[in-house]
N, C-alpha and C positions, 0 to 999 in steps of 0.2 A: 373801637373801644379806647384805644391809646390816645386818639386826638381829643375825644370828649373828656377823658380823664385828666390829660394834661391841662386842658382849659379849666376844668373844675378846680384842680389843685391851685390854680392861679388865684382863685377867689377865697383861698384859706390863708391863714398866717403862714409864714415860712416854716416856723417851728413845727406846725401841725403837718405840713407837706413832708418835711424830713422824717417825722415820726411815722407817717403813712409809708414812705419808701422803705423805711427799716422793717416795718411790720409785714409789708407785702412780700419780703423775702422769706418770711417764716411759713412753715408748712401748716402752722396752726391757724392761720388767718381763715376766717369764715368768708365764703363767697356766695353771692346770690346771682343767678343768671337771667338774662332776658333773651329775647329771640335775637338780639343783635350783638350783645356784648356781656362781659362779666364784670362786676365791680366788687371790690372788697367792701364788705359790710360796714365796718367801723369807719373806714375812710370817707365814704360817700355820705355816711349818716352825719353830716355836719350840722343839721338843724332839722326841725320838723315844723312844717307850716300848717298849723291847725286854725280852724275858724272859730273855736270856742270862745276867744277872749275879746272879740271886737264887734260884737253884734250891735253895739250902741249906735253904729253909724247909720242904721236904718232910720232912726228917729232924729238923730242929731249929728250929722257928719261934721267933722272939724277938719275940713280940708286945709292943709298946710298954707299959711299965708306967707307968700314969698314973691319975688319979682316974677317967677314962673306963674303963679297963680294970678297976679294982676294982669299979665299980659295974655293969659289963656294958653301958656305953653312957652317954651323957649327953644331957640334954634339948637342949643346944645343938650337938650333934655328930651328923653323919649316920652316920659309921662306927660300927661295933661290933666290937671285937677278939675277941669271944666267939661271935659267930653270923654267919650269912650273911644280908646285908641286900640287898634288890632295889632296883636303880636303873634308871629308865627311860631309854631312848635319846630324846634330844630331836631330834637331827639329826646328819647325816653329811656329810662332803665328801671327794672324791678330791684328794689333794694331789700324788701323782706315780704312776708306774706300779705301785708296790708299797706305797704309804703312804697311810693314811686318817686323817682327823680324826673323832673321835667325841665328842659332847657328851652327858653324862648329867645329868639334873636330879633334884633333890630339894627338900625343904621350904626355901623361900626365907628363912626365918628362922634356918637353921642353916648352919654351916661344915662342910666335909668332915671335918676333924679330923686332918690329915696332919701328922706330925712331921718334923723334920729330923735325919738323913736317913732316910726310910723309903718303903716302897712299899705298895701295896695287892695283895691276892690276889683273883683273879677265878676263877670256875668255871662250867662249862658241862656239861650231860649228855652222856654218851658211852655210850649203850646200857645194857646190864645185864651183870652177871657170871654166872658158872655157877649161882649160886644164885637168880638173878632179881632181885638187888639192883641198884639203879642205880649206874653208875659216872660218874666225873666227870673231866674234864681241868681241871687247876688251874694257872694261870700268874700270875706277878707283873708288875705294870705300875706305872710312876710317872706320876702325873698332871702335865701341863704347865701347868695353871692355877694361879693364885695360891692358896696355901693358905688366905689370908684371905678368898677369894671365898665368897659365900653362895649357895646354891641350885643349884649346878652344879659339874661338874669335866670337864676335857678329857683325852682320851687320844690320843696320835698313835702309830699302830701300824703297823709293817711287816707286810704280809700276805705270809706265805711259802706256796708251793705245797703244802708238806707240814706246815704249821703248824696243828694241830688247833684250838687257841684262836684264832689269828688268822683262820683261815677261819671260825670261828663268828662272830666280830666282823664279818667281811665280809658275812655272811649276814644280819645284823640289819637290821631296818627301824624307823623312828621308831615309838615306842609299845612296842617290845619291851623286855625287861628283861634285866639281867645281874646275877648275885649276886656280892657283894663283901663282903670281910672285912678288917679291919685297924685301925690301920696296923701293918705289920711293920717293926720297927725294924732298921736295918742298922748305921750308925754314929751313936752319940749325939754330935751336934755342940754345942759350947758356945762362945760368943764368945771369942776370943783364947786358945783352948786351945793353940795353937801360933803362933809368930811368923810361920812361913812354910809354907804347905801347897802341895805339888806335886801335880799330877794327870797321869795318863796315861790317856786314854780312846780306845777303839776303836769306831767306828760308833755303834750305839745305847747304848754304855756311857757316853755323855755324859750321860745322864739324871740319875743320882744326883749327878754332878759339878755339874750346873746347880742342883740343889736347894741345895747348899752354897754355890755361888758367889753366888747370889741372897740367901741369908740373910746372908752376909758383907757384901755391897755395900750392902744396904739398912739396915744397922745402923751408924749413925755412930760408935757406941762400939766397934765391932769394927775393930781395926787390922791384922788378918791380911793378909799378902801372899799372893797366889795366883799359881802358875805352872802353866799347862795345856799339855800336849802332846797334840794331838788328831789321830789317824790315821784315814784313810778310804781307800776304794778309788779314788774319783775326785773332782774338785771338786764335781760334782753330787750327790754323796752326802752332803755337809756340810749337812744340813738345819738346823743350829743356827747357820750361819756369820754371817748378818746380825745376829742378836740378840747373839751373843758379840762381834762386832766392835764394836757399838754400846756394849756394856758395857765393853769394854777401852778404847774411846775416851774414855769419860766416867769412868773409875775408874783412876787411876794405879797402884793396887795389884793390878790384874789384867793379867798378861802371857800371851799366847797365841802358840803356834807350831803351825801346821798342816803335816801332811805326808800325801801321797797316793801310792798304788801307780802310778796311771796319770795322771800330770800332763798337762794340755793345753798348748798352745803358749804361752798367755799366763799360765799359772800362776806365781805369785810365791812360793809357800811351798816346803816341803821335798819331796823326792822319795824314795820308798821307805818301808820299814817303819821303826818306831822303832828308832834305833841308839844305840850307847853314846856316841856324840858328842853326840846330841840330848839324852840324859839328862844328861850332865855340863854342857853349855851351857844347857839350858833349865830345869833344876830346882834347887831350893835344895840346898846341900851337906848331907851327912849330919851331923845333930846332934840333941841332946835337944829342940831347939825346932823340929824339922822333921818333918812327916808327909807321906808319899807315898801317895796314893790311886790305885788302879789298878782298871779296869773295862773289859772288852772280851770278844771271842770267846776260846775256849780256846787257840787257837794263839798269840795275842798275849799272854795271860796267862802261858803257859808260857815265851815268849821273854823277857818283861819282868821278871816277878816270881816265876815258879813258880805252878802251880795250888794251889787249896786242898787240904787234906788229905782223904783218903777219907771222913772223917767230917764234912766241911764246915766244920771249923775252919780257922783262917787258914794253918796249915802253915808249913813253912820258906820263907824267902826264897831265891830262886835267880835265875838269868838275869842280865839287864842290871843290875838293882838291887843284887844281891849284888856283882857285879864293881865297881859304883861305891862300895861301902862301906856300904850301907844295911843296917841289922839289922831283925829281926822287930819290934822296938818302934817302929821308924820308918815301917812299911809297913802299910797296910790294904787287903785285897783284897775288893772288892765281889762 
């Protein structure tokens, strides 16, 4: 447990690691156990890798164009955008009733090769088709470990009862392998591309937001302001909350507003789904220097921004964002 936890903390900002160390000394810290070790819930919950926001790749994958892609891989990069690569499971931990942490290892001299903002594709065998050819289930996930880390990457995955890929992950044992391809580019972020970025995330839709937030905050030359509206079912479902709170407390250009469907007695954030009032008060005004990012379950997407088009392009903006005056050029749907 101590070794894995120390390695995991290396993938988090220093301020977050310090906050974790302080909280770990408190008797009020919640813990969840696995067969091998115990991990503090809030510390390990540095992100959640959901597959809800990236299904467009099935019909139109946007594999990142880079030197790595052109050469079919790089000597210093573990990922390959043109072929499936096996990564070995090093260890696992149960974080909550439906969330697990998975650490995969590879050549310690290499980096994973993840771009901002991008995800990886994972696949697992799913029997055979009518012609006897192998079938696969393919799902995207966003690693929560530092993109600059060498030799490993971490996935934090919600395990759904009917989730074919998440159930496959839950069945893995240390030493088993998972096939991975990527990175798959979603939004190509460049420093200072906009003066103010607004974000609306629901549940595991926080993952691509975290990629961009951390890229901005760790770059002293990036002066972008960030405003995040983060919706969840209950306070206990906000797996990122401690990390986000530390980032907001140490970076004045990051503002966060939480809202939950089922608030507890002591809850101090918003109550209910994302509303028009939250959008007006919590996000930057519509302008050419504004970009609003949206990621969450289909119901939230429809309510806030409208879903993507049938061909998985961005489609028209509707919902709360249209009512607030945002145009297609000001909104990006993950």
